C-alpha positions in Angstrom: 95.2 47.7 48.9 93.9 44.7 50.5 89.9 43.4 50.7 89.4 45.2 53.8 89.6 48.7 52.7 86.3 48.2 50.7 84.6 47.4 53.6 86.2 50.2 55.6 84.6 52.5 52.6 81.4 51.1 53.1 81.5 51.8 57.0 82.6 55.0 56.6 79.6 56.0 54.4 76.6 55.3 56.7 78.5 55.8 60.1 80.5 59.1 58.8 77.2 60.2 57.6 75.1 58.8 60.9 77.9 60.9 63.3 77.5 64.2 61.6 73.2 63.5 62.1 74.3 62.7 65.3 76.2 65.6 66.7 73.7 67.9 64.2 70.2 66.6 66.0 71.9 67.1 69.2 73.1 70.5 68.8 69.9 71.7 67.2 67.9 69.7 70.1 69.6 71.1 73.0 68.6 74.7 71.7 64.8 73.2 71.4 64.6 72.3 74.5 66.4 75.7 75.5 63.8 77.4 73.8 61.0 75.7 75.2 62.4 76.5 78.7 62.3 80.0 77.8 58.9 80.1 76.5 57.5 77.8 79.2 59.3 80.3 82.0 57.8 82.9 80.2 54.1 81.8 80.3 54.2 81.5 76.5 52.9 78.0 74.2 55.9 76.2 73.2 55.9 75.9 69.6 55.9 72.3 69.1 57.1 72.6 65.5 60.9 73.1 66.7 60.9 69.5 66.3 61.4 70.0 62.6 64.9 72.1 62.9 66.1 69.3 65.7 65.1 66.3 63.3 66.3 68.1 60.1 69.9 66.7 60.3 68.3 63.0 60.5 67.9 62.8 57.1 72.0 62.2 56.1 71.7 59.3 58.0 69.2 57.9 55.6 71.3 59.0 52.3 74.4 57.4 53.7 72.5 54.4 53.9 71.2 54.7 50.0 75.2 55.4 49.0 76.4 52.3 51.2 73.8 50.0 49.8 74.9 51.6 46.0 78.4 51.2 46.8 78.0 47.4 47.8 76.1 46.6 44.6 78.2 48.3 42.8 81.1 47.6 40.1 84.0 50.0 42.2 87.4 48.2 42.9 88.3 48.0 46.5 90.1 51.3 46.7 87.1 53.0 44.9 84.9 51.4 47.6 87.0 52.6 50.0 87.8 56.3 48.8 84.0 56.9 47.5 82.7 55.6 51.3 85.0 58.1 53.3 84.5 61.3 51.5 80.9 60.6 50.7 80.2 59.8 54.5 82.5 62.8 55.4 80.8 65.3 52.6 77.1 64.1 54.1 78.2 64.1 58.0 79.4 67.4 57.4 76.7 68.7 55.7 74.2 67.0 58.8 76.3 69.3 61.5 76.3 72.5 60.1 72.6 71.6 59.5 72.2 71.3 62.8 74.1 74.6 63.9 72.1 76.2 61.3 68.6 74.5 62.8 69.7 75.6 66.7 69.6 79.0 65.6 66.7 78.7 63.8 65.0 77.3 67.3 66.6 79.5 69.0 65.3 82.6 67.1 61.7 81.7 66.5 61.3 80.2 69.9 61.7 83.6 71.1 59.9 85.4 68.2 57.8 83.1 66.9 57.8 84.4 63.7 59.9 83.4 60.1 59.8 80.0 60.2 59.5 80.2 56.6 63.2 82.2 56.8 64.5 79.8 58.9 63.5 76.2 57.1 64.8 77.5 54.0 68.5 78.1 55.2 68.1 74.8 56.6 67.4 72.9 53.4 69.8 74.9 51.5 72.3 72.9 53.6 70.2 69.6 52.9 70.8 70.2 49.4 74.5 69.6 49.5 74.0 66.1 51.0 71.5 65.4 48.2 74.1 66.6 45.5 77.1 64.4 47.2 74.8 61.6 47.3 73.5 61.6 43.4 77.1 62.2 42.5 78.8 59.4 44.2 75.6 57.4 43.5 76.6 57.7 39.7 80.4 56.8 40.7 79.5 53.9 42.7 77.0 52.3 39.6 79.8 52.8 36.9 81.7 49.9 35.8 85.2 48.9 37.8 88.2 50.3 35.7 91.5 49.0 36.5 94.1 51.4 37.1 98.3 49.9 36.5 
């Protein structure tokens, strides 16, 4: 593989994680807005706490940035940087996307009932754990010394 593969991996790590964050936060944000609209139509107070659901998927972008920096400074080969970046970014991005989908349902349910916040945020946090596990695992891989495969 050429040297450009390392740059693809570096870009993919942050780019794919951020893409998932954007899609997840967008999905949850649209639902939070819809829940607020329902509250306004019913003359109920609109719960500001729905912002927590809308913003939850954004942390995967931070994890992607942290892993990207580890890939840059780590001892992986160019091919290793490519695969760690792609698979790390994909896994964190998928976590963000599905976290946003769960957060969307949570925002809708809480906006309608005003109850169950701790249950909803627990599920959203469980999905966050996937991204954390991926980041920690790949941080260990990225910091490993380079091994030439012949």
